[in-house]
Structures are given as structure tokens and as C-alpha cells.
N, C-alpha and C positions, 0 to 999 in steps of 0.2 A: 087283786093279784099282784104279787111282787114283781119287780123289774126282772129279776133273774129267771122267773118263770115265763115271762112274756117275751124276753129277748135272750134265749138260751145260747145262741151262737156267740153273741157278744160276751156274755158272762162266763162262757167256757174259757175265754181268753183273759179274764180278770181274776185275780187272786181273791179279792174280797167280794163275796156274793151278796153282801148286805148294803152295797153302795146305794146312795140315793141319786135321783136324777141330777141334782145340782153338782154332783161329783163328776158327771159325764159331759154335760153340756149346759149352756146357758142360752136361753132365747129371751131377748129383751125387745120391748117395743121401741122403735126409733121415733124420736120426736125432735122438733127444732129446739136446739140448745144454744143459746147465745153466749153462754159462759165458758164453753169448752170447745177446744179445737181437736180434741182427741177422737179418733174414729169418726170423722165427719162423713156421713153418708146423707145425701139429700133425703130428708124425711118424706118428700112427695114421691120420690122414686123407689124408696125402700122403707117399708114400715116395720121391719124386724132386723135385728142384729143377732147373729148366732156365733157363739164361741164354743169350739170343741175343746174339751179339757185335755191336758197332757196325758192323763190316765187313759182316756179313750184313744188318743193318737197313738200311744205306745201299744195298746191292745190291737189296733188295726194295722199299724205299720204304714210306711210311706206309700207303698203301692196301693193298698186298699183305701188310704185317705185320698189319693189322686182319683181312684175309681169312684169314690163317694162324691167328690166334687163334680165329676162328669155326670153322674146320675142325677144329682140335685139340679144341675144346670139344665138338664133335659126334662125335668119334671114339670108337667103342665099345671101343677098347683101354684106355681110361681110365675107372676107376670114378669118380674125382673129378678135376676140372680147375679150376684157379683161375689167372687171369691177373691178378696184382697190379699189373703194369706191362705195357706193350706188349712188353717184352723179358725179363720174369721170370715164370715159371710154376711152379706147384706141381701135381703130379699124383700119382695113385695108379694103379698098374698092376702086373700080374703079369709083365710083360715084364722082360727083363734090361736093364742099362744100354745095352749095344750095340744091342739091339732098339729101345729108345726112341730112340736116336740115329738109327738107320736110318729109323724111322717118321717122325721129325721132318724129316729131309732129303727123304724121299719126299713128304711133305706140302708142303714148299717147292717141289719140282718140279711138283707138281699145281697149286699156286697160280700158278706161273709159266707154266702152259700156256695 
């Protein structure tokens, strides 16, 4: 199933219906990195770093982005959640990367309802 079929409310707000996941958000595993001081989140407290793309931010708008942060913060799938910016989150979860991506996109669909 294509993303636009699975997440119709989001894609109704996007011009390009053939976007790939990487154009919308990035979910990366957090690990201890001695060489970088950028985006330092304690890897023991947060095992994922999430970045919401500008494209998705524009589609949602500021009000919906703020609502998304609240919904994610309240989500029981996350042991820890930190929104250091409206588009940059650190979280701890036992979910896989793919499950976190799906959860995020499902939350976006919920916010757009």
C-alpha cells in the first residue's frame, strides 16, 4: 500500500502524492557518539531521534504541529518523550524504527481528523 492510500488526510494537504517516507520524517536510532555535540540526547534516556520535515510541518501548520507534540507526549508507547523543537523529538520506546514511523504517521492522521 502506498503512503497516500494509508494516510489520506495527510496527503490531501500535500501536492505531491508520490512522496516517500523520508520526505516526511526521519526516525533514527540514538546511540552514544563521542565525536559529535550536535543534537546530544542521552542515549540511555532516548533511543530514537525524530525529525519532522519542513514539508510535513507546512502541511500540518503550527497549530496541528503543537497538537501533535501533545499527543506524542501523552502516548503510552513512549517511556520518555522530549520535544526540543517543534520538529525535533527524542523518545524512548521498545518499538522498532518502522513501528515508530507508523505510530507517528497514525498520530498525524488523528490530529488531522
